[in-house]
C-alpha angles and dihedrals in degrees: 000000000000119000089244087062089044088055089052090050092054095064104359092251138069138178105344096009101277115155124240125257103262092206091064098045117125120215108270093238097040117134126265093182109141096026114143124244089251091056092048091050091053091047089053094047098048094036090055090051089052090048095057120100114265092251092061101035098082093050093047091048090053089051090053090054092047096059106284094105098062091045091049091049091053093045094047092049087059091046092053090051089051098057091106090064116096112255095254092054091042089054098045098041099043102031110013089236138115123267092247093056107124093223091052092047091053094046094045091050091046097053093041088052091049092047093052099034116132098177142029087255089061091049091048090054091048091049090053090056091051089051090052089053090051091053092045091054091042125251092248092051095041097092091054091046091051092047091052091047090050091055092047091051089053094052109117092224091053092048090049091051090050093049091048091052090054094055118102114261117270108230091195091058092050096042118159113276124203110273100202122050109237092231089059096048097040104037118185097038117114123232093261093052091048090052091048091050092051092050094047100044099035124214099287096043092045092053090049092048092048094050091050093047095051115094116248114266136191114353092357090059091045091053096043111117094012120125111272094246093052094048091045092052091050092050092046093051091050093050094051100074123016111178106243095216123169090228089063104030105023112206094330096120097035092057104022105023133115093271096049098083097116093044093049094044091055094043092051090050094046097045098035092229131111117256126207124227133191111220095197116040094195093051089050092048091052091049092050093047093048093050101037092108089063090068094066089102093046135269115356138184115220128195110259114245118247113276091005110163102248138105145179121247109211128210091254090056096255125127129232135177121276117233104188140017119228118215118193112188123225140145113347093340130348131344088211142336130198143164118261131208 
């Protein structure tokens, strides 16, 4: 069906209040998997028009016919390609605004929703967010806002930033850095002796020596001196069920967990970038918990253990092995974590 009819379907009216053709209606929850970026952009544009209050719909429709629609389509195509940018960069590059700007928040949420939509219901929700942004800007000012956004999306520096954000992560660039300064761990040694120790031991040996020299803490300290069977049972019981709370693990398991295959497949296809997935939430939770101290210096990429249950979902729908796991600290644990290619 045409996107005008799709707009009618979304709220059973469009433009001047005409009802949709019931014979062309798609089921509300029907799939949009496989839709191109251009189709999603049109769905967002016409769905937003249908989502506006009646008092604003006629004016916005006239703007579409007077040149706003093609400019909006071009700008939104750029916005969809930019969903891998962090929200602050997305806001400043594409709109010249701050990340907490309500218009930017609505637009960022709208295009991310369109990029990851798997049903018409998802597209309808995303279109509603675009409509809220239109109203926040002001219907009269919306064409000027779109024209400015179109120019920003065309800027070579902005396009370069977008393309860079779409590239696979570089594990070499994000190599593990020492977490504890040597002078903190080995107090009393002068700078020369610290340097000599680093040269003699080497990075790997030094890390091993430091971990062995540190006293046991937490559960390790509690289990120290216990018979092996008792300590093993305690460790096994603890590993069986880690609460997967948002306060500890952020949106790790909602967006990268064992049940997120469909979401990640569609996001990889829509954004053109690989997406990492954990295939065992509990194994991932244990890995995150055991390596949380390594995030004290900020986000870190860690080598993935052998036979660890994780994979990469590629834009073409194929799977490939993950090589590292990215941990991004936040709150009481991590904001998110995900496998990297």
